[in-house]
C-alpha positions as CSV (number, residue, x, y, z in Angstrom):
1,M,-1.7,198.2,89.3
2,S,-3.3,195.0,87.3
3,N,-3.0,193.5,84.0
4,C,-6.2,193.0,81.7
5,P,-7.2,189.2,81.7
6,K,-7.1,189.3,77.5
7,C,-4.6,191.5,76.4
8,N,-2.2,191.0,79.6
9,K,-1.2,195.0,79.5
10,K,-0.9,197.3,82.9
11,I,-4.0,199.3,84.4
12,G,-3.9,201.5,86.8
13,A,-4.6,201.2,90.3
14,F,-7.3,203.9,90.0
15,Y,-9.1,203.5,86.5
16,F,-12.8,202.2,87.4
17,K,-14.3,201.5,84.5
18,Q,-15.7,197.9,83.5
19,N,-14.0,197.8,80.1
20,C,-9.9,197.6,78.9
21,P,-8.5,200.8,77.8
22,H,-5.9,199.2,75.3
23,C,-8.6,195.7,74.4
24,N,-11.8,196.7,75.3
25,A,-12.3,193.8,76.9
26,N,-14.9,193.8,79.5
27,L,-12.8,193.6,83.0
28,M,-15.4,192.0,84.9
29,Y,-16.2,189.3,82.7
30,Y,-13.4,188.3,80.0
31,D,-13.2,184.6,81.1
32,F,-15.7,184.3,83.1
33,D,-16.8,180.5,82.2
34,N,-13.3,179.7,82.8
35,R,-12.6,181.4,85.4
36,L,-16.2,179.8,87.5
37,K,-14.3,176.3,86.5
38,E,-11.0,176.7,87.9
39,D,-13.1,178.0,91.1
40,A,-15.3,175.0,90.9
41,A,-12.3,173.0,90.4
42,L,-10.3,174.5,93.6
43,A,-13.6,173.9,95.6
44,E,-14.2,170.4,94.2
45,K,-10.1,169.5,95.0
46,E,-10.4,171.3,99.1
47,W,-14.0,169.0,99.7
48,G,-11.8,166.0,98.2
49,A,-9.1,166.7,100.9
50,V,-11.6,167.6,104.0
51,E,-13.4,163.7,102.6
52,K,-10.4,162.2,102.6
53,L,-10.1,163.7,106.2
54,I,-13.1,162.7,107.6
55,N,-13.2,158.7,105.9
56,G,-9.2,158.3,107.2
57,I,-10.4,159.0,110.8
58,K,-13.7,157.3,109.9
59,M,-11.5,153.7,109.5
60,S,-9.5,154.4,111.8
61,T,-12.1,154.4,114.9
62,I,-14.9,152.4,113.7
63,G,-13.7,151.0,110.4
64,S,-13.1,147.3,111.1
65,L,-13.7,145.4,114.2
66,P,-9.9,146.2,115.6
67,A,-10.5,150.0,115.3
68,I,-13.2,149.8,117.5
69,A,-11.2,147.4,119.7
70,R,-8.5,149.8,119.4
71,L,-11.4,152.6,121.1
72,I,-12.7,149.8,123.8
73,M,-8.8,149.4,124.9
74,F,-7.9,153.1,125.1
75,I,-10.4,153.4,127.6
76,A,-10.2,149.9,128.9
77,P,-6.7,150.4,131.3
78,V,-8.6,153.7,132.9
79,V,-11.8,151.1,133.7
80,A,-9.6,148.6,135.4
81,L,-8.0,151.0,138.1
82,L,-11.9,151.0,139.8
83,M,-10.4,147.9,140.4
84,P,-8.7,147.1,143.6
85,T,-5.0,148.4,142.7
86,F,-2.8,149.4,145.7
87,K,-3.7,148.4,149.3
88,F,-1.5,151.2,151.8
89,N,-1.7,150.7,155.6
90,D,-4.4,147.7,155.5
91,N,-6.7,150.4,153.1
92,T,-7.0,149.7,149.5
93,I,-7.0,152.2,146.7
94,N,-8.5,152.2,143.4
95,L,-9.0,154.9,141.0
96,I,-12.5,155.9,143.1
97,S,-10.8,156.1,146.6
98,M,-8.0,157.8,145.6
99,I,-9.5,160.6,144.1
100,K,-11.9,160.5,147.3
101,Q,-9.1,160.6,149.4
102,I,-7.5,163.8,147.6
103,I,-10.7,165.5,148.1
104,S,-11.5,165.0,151.4
105,S,-7.6,165.4,152.6
106,S,-4.7,166.0,149.8
107,S,-2.0,166.6,152.1
108,D,-2.4,163.0,153.1
109,V,-1.7,162.1,149.5
110,F,1.2,164.7,148.4
111,G,2.6,164.4,151.6
112,N,3.2,160.9,151.6
113,T,5.7,160.2,148.3
114,A,4.1,155.8,148.5
115,L,0.7,158.0,148.1
116,L,1.6,160.7,145.6
117,L,3.3,158.2,142.9
118,G,0.1,155.9,143.0
119,F,-2.0,159.1,142.7
120,V,0.7,159.9,139.3
121,T,0.1,156.3,138.3
122,F,-3.5,156.8,138.0
123,V,-3.2,160.2,136.1
124,V,-0.4,158.7,133.9
125,A,-3.1,155.9,132.6
126,I,-5.4,158.7,132.4
127,A,-3.3,161.1,130.1
128,F,-1.9,158.5,128.1
129,A,-6.1,157.3,127.0
130,L,-6.6,160.2,126.0
131,V,-3.7,160.6,124.3
132,N,-3.8,157.5,122.6
133,L,-7.7,158.4,121.2
134,V,-6.4,161.4,120.1
135,F,-3.5,160.1,117.8
136,S,-5.1,156.9,116.9
137,L,-7.8,159.1,114.9
138,L,-4.9,160.0,112.7
139,S,-3.6,156.5,112.1
140,F,-4.8,156.5,108.2
141,T,-1.4,158.9,107.6
142,K,1.2,157.7,106.3
143,N,3.6,157.3,109.8
144,G,0.4,156.8,112.1
145,L,1.8,153.1,113.1
146,V,5.1,154.5,114.1
147,R,3.5,157.2,115.8
148,N,0.8,155.4,118.1
149,L,2.7,151.9,118.9
150,V,5.7,155.0,120.4
151,V,3.0,157.0,122.0
152,S,1.7,153.6,123.3
153,I,4.4,152.3,124.3
154,I,6.1,155.1,126.6
155,G,2.5,155.7,127.7
156,L,2.7,151.4,129.1
157,V,6.4,152.2,130.3
158,A,5.3,155.3,132.3
159,F,2.7,153.8,133.9
160,A,4.4,150.5,134.7
161,G,7.7,152.8,135.9
162,V,5.4,154.9,138.4
163,G,3.7,151.8,139.4
164,I,6.2,150.4,140.4
165,A,8.2,153.4,142.0
166,A,4.9,153.1,144.1
167,A,5.7,150.1,145.6
168,V,9.2,150.8,146.0
169,E,8.4,153.6,148.2
170,G,5.7,151.8,150.4
171,V,2.1,150.8,148.9
172,T,1.2,147.1,148.0
173,L,0.1,146.1,144.0
174,C,-2.7,144.4,144.4
175,M,-2.4,140.2,143.4
176,F,-4.7,140.6,140.0
177,G,-6.0,144.2,140.5
178,G,-6.4,147.0,138.4
179,F,-2.2,147.6,137.9
180,Y,-2.1,144.4,136.6
181,V,-5.2,144.1,134.3
182,A,-4.1,147.6,132.9
183,I,-0.7,146.6,131.8
184,V,-2.1,143.5,129.8
185,L,-5.3,146.1,128.6
186,M,-2.6,148.4,126.9
187,I,-0.8,145.6,125.7
188,V,-3.6,144.6,124.1
189,A,-3.9,148.1,122.3
190,I,-0.4,148.0,121.2
191,V,-1.2,145.4,119.3
192,L,-4.8,146.3,117.9
193,H,-2.3,149.2,116.2
194,I,-0.8,146.6,114.1
195,A,-3.6,145.2,113.4
196,V,-5.6,148.2,112.4
197,D,-2.9,149.2,110.3
198,K,-2.8,145.8,108.4
199,K,-6.5,146.5,108.0
200,N,-6.1,150.3,106.5
201,Q,-3.5,148.8,104.0
202,R,-6.2,147.0,101.7
């Protein structure tokens, strides 16, 4: 069952004629112009929402100097881990050497608590770099700043905690090495969250 768009009287489900049996209005073309306008208004509203999302993501990523700097700061801690990060049995360990070690003999890494925690330290840095990058796309939303700060602080604490745990278990943190540089860069990223938010509020 449906209703006539003009007289609003019921029309049977199996009524296939073009005109209303009650008022003879053309069921297909009645008020066609207004329906077109409504469809156009709906399409414009939907496109407006898409455009707002695109502009918001653009503003959050490359819309200002702090936003661009923040993008770099998400990746920079991982790059910093290419520097000497740990020492273990007189061997210097960085991200590349850890990957090579796992490829050549994963049992040496996973069978040693200190090396395993060192490996997890690298994983945490990479994981939170990606998570921060994804969440930063929505920095323009209402809770964007709080969300970004929480995620970044959790990442910083997790990275520092696992790295310190690795040191407690037997690796040595290289002085002025990748671990410390990565922590500084993560803190800079947290500060840049605030700077980007201030830019977005203007």
